[in-house]
C-alpha positions in Angstrom: -32.7 4.4 -14.1 -31.7 1.1 -12.5 -28.5 1.0 -10.5 -25.9 -1.5 -9.4 -23.0 -0.7 -7.1 -20.1 -3.2 -7.0 -16.5 -3.3 -5.7 -13.8 -5.3 -7.3 -11.7 -7.0 -4.6 -8.7 -9.4 -4.8 -5.1 -10.1 -3.6 -2.5 -7.8 -5.2 -1.7 -8.7 -8.8 -4.7 -10.9 -9.5 -6.0 -8.6 -12.2 -8.5 -6.2 -10.7 -7.5 -3.1 -12.6 -7.1 -5.1 -15.9 -10.6 -6.5 -15.4 -12.0 -3.0 -14.9 -10.3 -2.0 -18.1 -12.2 -4.7 -20.0 -15.5 -3.7 -18.3 -15.0 -0.1 -19.3 -14.0 -0.8 -22.9 -16.8 -3.2 -23.6 -19.7 -1.3 -21.9 -22.3 0.5 -24.0 -21.1 3.9 -22.8 -17.5 3.4 -24.0 -17.9 1.6 -27.3 -17.3 4.7 -29.3 -14.7 6.4 -27.1 -11.8 4.1 -28.1 -10.1 3.9 -24.7 -6.3 3.4 -25.2 -3.8 1.5 -23.0 -4.0 -0.7 -20.0 -4.7 -0.1 -16.3 -6.7 2.9 -17.2 -7.9 3.3 -13.6 -4.3 3.5 -12.2 -3.9 7.2 -12.8 -1.3 7.9 -10.1 2.3 7.7 -11.4 3.4 5.6 -8.4 0.7 3.1 -9.2 1.8 2.8 -12.8 5.5 2.4 -11.8 4.8 -0.3 -9.2 1.9 -2.0 -11.0 -0.3 -1.9 -7.9 -3.4 0.0 -6.9 -2.9 2.3 -3.9 -6.1 4.4 -4.0 -9.6 3.2 -4.4 -11.2 4.7 -7.5 -14.7 5.1 -8.9 -16.0 4.6 -12.4 -19.4 3.9 -13.9 -20.6 2.3 -17.1 -24.0 2.0 -18.8 -25.3 -1.4 -19.9 -28.5 -0.8 -21.7 -30.7 1.2 -19.2 -28.7 0.1 -16.2 -25.9 2.1 -14.6 -23.2 0.1 -12.9 -21.0 1.9 -10.5 -17.6 0.2 -10.2 -15.0 0.7 -7.4 -11.5 -0.6 -8.0 -9.8 -1.3 -4.6 -6.2 -1.9 -3.5 -5.0 -5.5 -2.9 -2.3 -4.7 -0.3 -3.3 -5.1 3.3 -1.3 -1.9 4.0 -4.0 0.0 2.1 -6.8 -2.0 3.8 -8.3 1.3 5.2 -9.4 2.0 1.6 -11.1 -1.4 1.3 -13.0 -1.1 4.6 -14.5 2.3 3.6 -15.5 1.2 0.1 -17.7 -1.6 1.5 -20.1 1.1 2.7 -20.5 2.4 -0.9 -21.5 -0.9 -2.6 -24.2 -3.7 -2.5 -22.0 -6.5 -3.8 -18.5 -7.4 -4.8 -16.5 -9.3 -7.5 -13.9 -11.4 -5.8 -11.0 -12.1 -8.2 -8.9 -15.2 -7.7 -5.9 -16.2 -9.8 -6.6 -19.5 -11.7 -3.2 -20.9 -10.7 -2.4 -19.4 -7.3 -5.9 -19.6 -5.7 -6.8 -17.6 -2.6 -3.8 -15.7 -1.1 -3.4 -13.9 2.3 -4.9 -10.6 1.1 -7.8 -12.5 -0.6 -8.7 -13.6 2.9 -8.5 -10.0 4.2 -10.6 -8.3 1.5 -13.2 -11.2 1.4 -13.6 -11.0 5.2 -14.4 -7.3 4.9 -17.0 -7.9 2.2 -18.7 -10.8 4.1 -18.8 -8.7 7.3 -20.7 -6.0 5.3 -23.2 -8.8 4.3 -22.6 -8.4 0.6 -23.4 -10.8 -2.3 -20.1 -12.0 -3.8 -19.5 -13.1 -7.4 -16.3 -15.2 -7.6 -14.3 -14.5 -10.8 -11.6 -17.0 -11.5 -9.2 -14.9 -13.6 -6.1 -15.7 -15.7 -7.5 -19.0 -17.0 -5.3 -18.4 -20.1 -2.3 -19.3 -18.0 -0.7 -22.6 -19.1 -0.7 -24.0 -15.6 -4.2 -22.8 -14.6 -6.2 -25.1 -12.3 -9.6 -23.5 -12.0 -11.3 -26.5 -10.3 -8.8 -26.7 -7.5 -9.0 -22.9 -7.1 -12.8 -23.1 -6.8 -12.6 -25.7 -4.1 -10.0 -23.6 -2.2 -12.3 -20.5 -2.5 -15.3 -22.4 -1.2 -13.2 -23.6 1.8 -12.2 -20.0 2.5 -15.8 -18.8 2.5 -16.7 -21.5 5.0 -13.6 -20.7 7.2 -14.6 -17.0 7.3 -18.1 -17.8 8.4 -20.1 -16.8 5.3 -23.8 -17.2 5.4 -25.6 -20.0 3.4 -26.6 -17.5 0.7 -23.1 -16.0 0.5 -21.5 -19.5 0.3 -23.9 -20.3 -2.7 -21.9 -17.9 -4.9 -22.1 -17.6 -8.7 -18.8 -18.3 -10.5 -17.5 -16.6 -13.7 -14.3 -17.6 -15.4 -12.3 -14.9 -17.1 -9.1 -13.8 -18.9 -9.1 -10.1 -18.1 -6.1 -9.5 -20.3 -7.9 -10.8 -23.3 -11.2 -9.2 -22.3 -13.1 -12.5 -22.2 -15.4 -14.1 -19.6 -17.8 -17.1 -19.5 -19.7 -19.3 -17.1 -17.5 -22.3 -18.0 -13.7 -22.6 -17.9 -13.5 -23.1 -21.7 -11.5 -20.2 -23.0 -12.1 -21.1 -26.7 -15.9 -20.5 -26.3 -15.5 -17.1 -24.8 -16.0 -14.0 -26.9 -16.2 -11.0 -24.5 -17.1 -10.0 -20.9 -20.8 -9.9 -21.5 -21.5 -13.0 -19.4 -19.9 -11.2 -16.4 -22.1 -8.1 -17.0 -25.2 -10.4 -17.1 -24.1 -12.2 -13.9 -23.7 -8.7 -12.2 -27.3 -7.7 -13.3 -28.7 -11.0 -12.1 -26.9 -11.5 -8.8 -26.1 -8.1 -7.4 -29.2 -6.5 -5.8 -30.2 -3.0 -6.8 -29.9 -0.6 -3.9 -33.0 -0.5 -1.7 -33.1 3.1 -0.6 -35.9 5.6 0.3 -35.7 8.5 -2.2 -38.4 10.5 -0.4 -37.0 10.3 3.2 -34.8 13.0 4.9 -31.3 13.2 3.2 -28.4 11.0 4.5 -25.1 10.8 2.6 -22.1 8.8 4.0 -18.7 10.2 3.2 -16.3 7.4 2.3 -13.5 9.2 0.5 -12.2 12.7 -0.1 -10.1 14.2 -2.9 -9.0 17.6 -4.1 -10.1 19.4 -7.3 -8.2 22.4 -8.5 -11.4 24.2 -9.5 -13.9 23.0 -6.9 -11.6 22.6 -3.9 -12.1 19.6 -1.5 -14.6 17.1 -2.8 -16.3 14.3 -0.8 -17.2 11.0 -2.3 -20.0 8.9 -0.7 -23.3 7.1 -1.2 -26.7 8.7 -1.0 -28.2 6.4 1.7 -31.6 8.2 1.8 -33.4 11.1 0.2 -32.4 13.2 -2.9 -29.1 15.1 -2.8 -29.2 18.6 -4.4 -26.9 21.6 -4.2 -27.8 23.9 -1.4 -27.9 24.1 2.4 -27.3 20.8 4.3 -26.5 19.6 7.8 -22.9 18.5 8.2 -22.3 16.0 11.1 -18.6 15.4 11.8 -16.9 12.4 13.4 -17.4 13.7 16.9 -21.1 14.1 16.3 -21.2 17.9 16.1 -23.8 19.2 13.7 -23.3 22.4 11.7 -24.9 24.0 8.6 -23.0 24.0 5.3 -23.7 24.7 1.7 -23.0 22.2 -1.1 -22.1 24.1 -4.3 -21.9 21.2 -6.7 -23.2 17.6 -7.0 -21.6 15.1 -9.4 -22.1 11.5 -10.4 -19.6 9.2 -12.1 -19.9 8.4 -15.8 -17.0 6.4 -17.2 -13.9 7.8 -15.5 -15.4 11.4 -15.4 -17.4 13.3 -12.8 -20.5 14.9 -14.3 -22.3 17.8 -12.7 -26.0 16.9 -12.2 -29.0 18.8 -10.7 -29.7 16.0 -8.2 -28.7 12.5 -7.2 -31.2 9.8 -6.1 -30.8 7.5 -3.1 -28.6 4.5 -3.8 -26.2 6.2 -6.3 -22.6 7.1 -5.6 -22.0 10.8 -5.5 -19.2 13.4 -5.4 -19.9 16.8 -4.0 -18.0 20.1 -3.4 -18.5 23.1 -1.2 -17.6 21.9 2.3 -13.8 22.7 2.7 -13.3 20.7 5.9 -15.4 17.6 5.1 -13.7 14.4 6.2 -14.0 10.6 5.8 -16.6 9.0 8.0 -18.8 12.0 8.4 -22.5 12.4 7.4 -24.3 15.0 5.2 -27.9 15.2 6.3 -31.2 17.0 5.9 -31.2 20.5 7.5 -34.6 20.1 9.1 -34.1 16.5 10.4 -30.3 15.7 10.6 -29.7 12.0 11.4 -26.2 10.7 11.8 -25.0 7.5 10.1 -22.6 5.1 12.0 -19.0 6.3 11.9 -16.8 4.0 9.8 -14.5 2.0 12.1 -11.0 1.6 10.8 -8.5 -0.9 12.1 -5.6 0.6 14.2 -2.1 1.3 12.8 0.6 -1.3 13.6 3.9 0.4 12.5 5.3 3.8 13.4 8.2 5.9 12.2 9.6 9.3 13.2 9.6 12.0 10.5 11.8 15.1 11.0 13.4 17.9 9.2 16.6 17.1 7.3 19.6 18.0 9.6 22.4 16.6 7.4 25.2 18.9 6.1 23.5 18.7 2.7 20.1 20.0 4.0 18.3 22.5 1.8 20.3 21.8 -1.3 17.9 19.6 -3.3 14.4 20.2 -1.8 11.8 23.0 -2.0 10.0 22.3 1.3 12.4 21.8 4.2 10.9 23.3 7.4 9.0 21.7 10.2 6.0 23.8 9.3 6.0 22.5 5.7 6.2 18.8 6.9 3.5 19.4 9.5 1.1 20.9 6.9 1.8 18.1 4.5 1.1 15.4 7.1 -2.1 17.2 8.2 -3.2 17.2 4.6 -2.5 13.5 4.3 -4.6 12.8 7.4 -7.7 14.2 5.7 -7.4 11.6 2.8 -6.0 8.6 4.8 -8.0 7.5 7.8 -5.6 4.6 8.5 -2.8 7.1 9.3 -2.0 8.8 12.6 0.3 11.7 13.3 1.5 12.6 16.8 4.2 15.1 18.1 7.7 13.5 18.5 10.2 13.9 21.3 11.4 17.2 19.9 9.5 20.1 18.3 11.1 19.2 14.9 9.8 15.6 14.8 6.5 13.8 14.2 5.6 10.2 15.0 3.7 8.8 12.0 1.8 5.5 12.4 0.4 3.4 9.6 -0.7 -0.1 8.5 2.7 -1.3 7.4 6.1 -0.4 6.0 4.6 -0.1 2.4 1.9 2.2 3.6 4.4 4.6 5.1 7.0 4.3 2.4 4.5 5.3 -0.3 3.7 8.4 1.8 7.4 9.3 2.0 7.9 8.6 -1.8 4.9 11.0 -2.6 6.4 13.7 -0.3 9.8 13.5 -1.9 8.3 13.8 -5.4 6.4 16.9 -4.3 9.7 18.6 -3.3 10.0 17.8 0.4 13.2 17.1 2.3 13.0 15.0 5.5 14.7 12.3 7.5 13.0 9.2 8.8 13.8 6.6 11.4 13.6 2.9 11.3 10.0 1.4 11.3 9.0 0.2 14.7 5.9 -1.8 15.7 3.3 -0.3 18.0 2.9 -2.3 21.3 -0.4 -2.3 23.2 -1.6 -3.6 26.6 -4.4 -6.1 26.1 -5.9 -7.5 29.2 -3.1 -6.3 31.3 -0.5 -8.0 29.1 2.0 -6.5 26.7 1.0 -7.4 23.2 2.4 -6.9 19.7 1.0 -7.3 16.1 1.5 -10.7 14.4 1.4 -11.6 10.7 0.6 -14.6 8.7 3.4 -15.1 6.1 3.0 -17.3 3.0 6.1 -18.0 1.0 6.8 -19.7 -2.3 10.5 -20.5 -2.9 12.5 -23.1 -4.9 12.9 -26.2 -2.7 16.7 -25.8 -2.6 16.3 -22.3 -1.0 13.6 -23.3 1.6 16.2 -24.3 4.3 17.7 -20.8 4.7 14.3 -19.2 4.7 13.0 -21.4 7.5 16.2 -20.9 9.5 16.1 -17.1 9.2 12.4 -16.8 10.1 12.9 -19.2 13.0 15.6 -16.8 14.4 13.0 -14.0 14.1 10.5 -15.8 16.4 8.5 -17.2 13.4 6.4 -20.3 14.0 6.2 -22.8 11.1 2.6 -23.7 10.5 2.6 -25.5 7.2 5.1 -26.8 4.7 4.4 -28.6 1.4 6.3 -29.0 -1.9 4.9 -29.2 -5.4 7.0 -29.5 -8.6 10.2 -28.4 -6.9 8.5 -25.3 -5.2 8.2 -25.2 -1.4 5.1 -23.5 0.0 5.8 -22.4 3.6 3.4 -20.8 6.0 4.6 -19.0 9.2 3.1 -16.9 12.0 5.6 -14.3 13.1 5.7 -11.0 15.1 5.6 -8.0 12.8 8.9 -7.0 14.4 10.5 -10.1 12.9 9.6 -9.1 9.4 10.9 -5.5 9.5 14.2 -5.6 7.5 13.7 -9.2 6.3 12.3 -8.7 2.8 15.7 -7.5 1.4 17.4 -10.5 3.0 14.7 -12.8 1.6 15.4 -11.5 -2.0 19.1 -12.0 -1.6 18.7 -15.5 0.0 16.3 -16.7 -2.7 18.2 -15.0 -5.6 15.0 -13.1 -6.4 13.0 -16.3 -7.1 10.9 -16.2 -3.9 7.4 -14.7 -3.4 6.4 -13.5 0.0 2.9 -12.4 1.1 1.8 -11.2 4.5 -1.5 -10.6 6.3 -2.0 -9.0 9.7 -3.5 -11.5 12.2 -4.0 -9.0 15.1 -2.4 -8.5 18.5 -1.0 -11.4 20.5 1.1 -11.6 23.7 4.7 -10.2 23.4 7.0 -12.9 21.9 10.2 -11.9 23.7 13.4 -10.3 22.6 14.6 -11.0 19.0 18.1 -12.2 18.5 18.4 -11.5 14.8 22.1 -10.6 13.8 22.8 -6.9 13.8 24.4 -5.4 10.7 27.5 -3.3 10.6 27.8 -0.2 8.4 30.7 1.4 6.5 30.6 5.0 7.6 32.3 7.9 5.8 35.3 9.5 7.6 35.0 13.0 6.1 33.0 15.3 3.9 34.0 15.4 0.2 33.6 13.5 -3.0 34.1 9.7 -3.3 36.8 8.5 -5.7 37.9 5.1 -7.1 41.1 4.9 -5.0 39.2 5.4 -1.7 36.4 3.1 -2.7 38.8 0.3 -3.7 40.2 0.2 -0.1 36.6 0.3 1.4 35.1 -2.4 -0.8 37.5 -5.0 0.7 35.7 -4.5 4.0 32.1 -5.1 2.8 29.6 -4.1 0.1 29.4 -0.5 -1.1 26.2 1.5 -1.7 27.8 4.3 -3.7 30.1 4.6 -6.7 32.8 7.2 -7.5 32.1 11.0 -7.9 29.3 10.9 -5.2 29.2 13.7 -2.6 29.4 12.3 0.9 29.6 13.8 4.4 31.1 12.7 7.7 28.8 10.1 9.3 27.1 9.1 6.1 26.7 5.3 5.6 28.4 4.3 2.3 28.2 0.5 2.6 27.6 -2.6 4.7 30.4 -4.0 6.7 31.1 -7.7 6.3 31.3 -7.9 10.2 28.4 -6.9 12.6 30.1 -3.7 13.7 30.4 -0.2 12.3 33.7 0.8 10.6 34.8 4.2 9.6 36.3 4.3 6.0 37.8 7.1 4.0 36.1 6.9 0.5 37.5 10.4 -0.4 41.1 9.4 0.0 43.1 10.3 -3.1 46.2 8.5 -4.4 49.4 10.4 -3.6 51.1 11.7 -6.7 54.9 11.3 -7.0 57.5 11.2 -9.7 58.4 7.6 -8.9 57.2 4.9 -11.2 57.3 1.1 -10.9 56.4 -1.7 -13.2 53.1 -2.8 -11.7 51.9 0.6 -10.5 49.0 2.2 -12.3 47.2 -1.1 -13.0 43.7 -0.1 -11.8 41.8 -2.6 -9.6 38.2 -3.0 -10.7 35.4 -1.5 -8.6 32.5 -3.9 -7.8 29.0 -2.6 -8.8 27.5 -0.9 -5.7 24.2 -2.0 -4.3 21.6 0.7 -5.2 19.6 1.6 -2.1 16.1 2.8 -3.0 13.8 4.1 -0.4 12.3 0.8 0.7 15.6 -1.0 0.8 17.1 1.8 2.9 14.2 1.7 5.3 14.6 -2.1 5.7 18.4 -1.8 6.1 18.8 0.9 8.7 19.4 0.1 12.4 18.1 2.0 15.5 21.0 4.4 15.4 20.6 5.3 11.7 18.3 7.5 9.7 17.3 7.7 6.0 17.7 11.2 4.5 15.1 11.7 1.8 15.3 14.5 -0.8 13.7 14.8 -4.3 17.0 13.8 -5.9 18.7 11.5 -3.4 18.2 8.7 -0.8 21.0 8.7 1.7 21.6 6.6 4.9 23.3 8.4 7.8 24.2 7.8 11.4 22.0 9.5 14.0 25.2 11.1 15.4 27.5 12.2 12.6 30.7 12.6 14.5 32.6 9.5 15.6 33.2 10.8 19.2 29.4 11.5 19.5 28.6 7.9 18.6 31.1 6.6 21.1 29.7 8.8 23.8 26.1 7.7 23.0 27.1 4.0 23.1 28.7 4.4 26.5 25.8 6.3 27.9 
């Protein structure tokens, strides 16, 4: 059986998962199955809610006698650890580019990883059904990007396919009317992507690129059979440190469609899932018992952002969650480490806290969201960047920021990013839209996205890409915010909230349980203010003409997890439970906060 192994890579929201849907539905193996719905590959509820791919996933289709293994990868740079690993599984990649937007920051990131692996790239210009599509301009921009990233002559001579993944059509020209289905894309894959060149008779070598958990088979590894034939039975297991031990593989599976199918053996070149080694981890090697040879360990870029996770210590602790102890949180984080190589967990300053480092705010907030849905209660600190010493000099991570905003709103964006140590690199306007490019320390971006949405009235688009570590940019002078802090524990009511809303913007409405030290809103001034949102109207038997006319309450600003993480200051925490997201002061009592500020 002939094989092809391909990854689908692109900037977030350029249509990877939708294209995989079309490939699955129109392949020979799925014609009769009648697949329903869209984004079939996004099986995780969080992925479906947010419309993004978080975890890389495998599928396989048959086209005649050829089996094509397809790996759908995330587009966010925060999940770049997934993309880096997947490059070891495949021999080529489909690079999707939006027919209007062209190459975006994450396009650069994922393409760089594919070119470094030496893969053959097929450029797919997607969404040509958009009314303002400009495929010729996009093709020129993509070619320039290949050259900028140092692609070889063969890689720069890439084949181009035009597609509308949503309509399930593709073709070698950008004429949508002449397209019928995605068969031209299949034909280009068979012609351009090389079949794996592997020695099926040599001693076994399997690289482990991913791990998952199966309720029946336990922990399963996913990897590529680099050499030899992989069968159930005794194998040599070489961990990341290079230690070799004997293990027994109980089940060997290949992918067919979205399913894993048990098979007696898997030939070199194919992508395999296997069970039986409970402690197998990403980056390790499964080898021949007689002649164990180790494969290079997958190198993953270092984390750039850290947060402190700890047990919930608020007065409402233990009321809404199932797992509330330090041991529960420690076990959950250790379990996550097995699946996510871009994550790091270290002990915190106290025995009840952990310092968790990741590739960005989104990377860590997705982990927190998953934990709260599983029944965990915890409290987390403000995200902080990880500083390093490079060449004897203090260094910090920098990001490239690309922004699209209506021209009228560009002034405030440039002003705010300038205050946050951003350096303007490029500015152009087209059809009333300003395209702005900045280089800025990651520190300057923390807490800015929410401001950006407010400043641009939700009409702006912001994309970021990690540039690496550069010399420390100095102290930031961004304006601090002030919070409205609850004076006592109780239940908020309209009378107390009416007095509080005159001081700033509220985060809660009436009939909400609050506790002393909980943040209930943002002060209009940059200092904290204690307010009594539980204060009740005194009842008396006196009446006057105007009394009793209720003032209206303004709609509170709903604070989801990501907004809360962006909002909090250094002296605040986010309390996360399965039912609630609350913001609180580190010290709940007013006298404790005063004492801490004087220390």
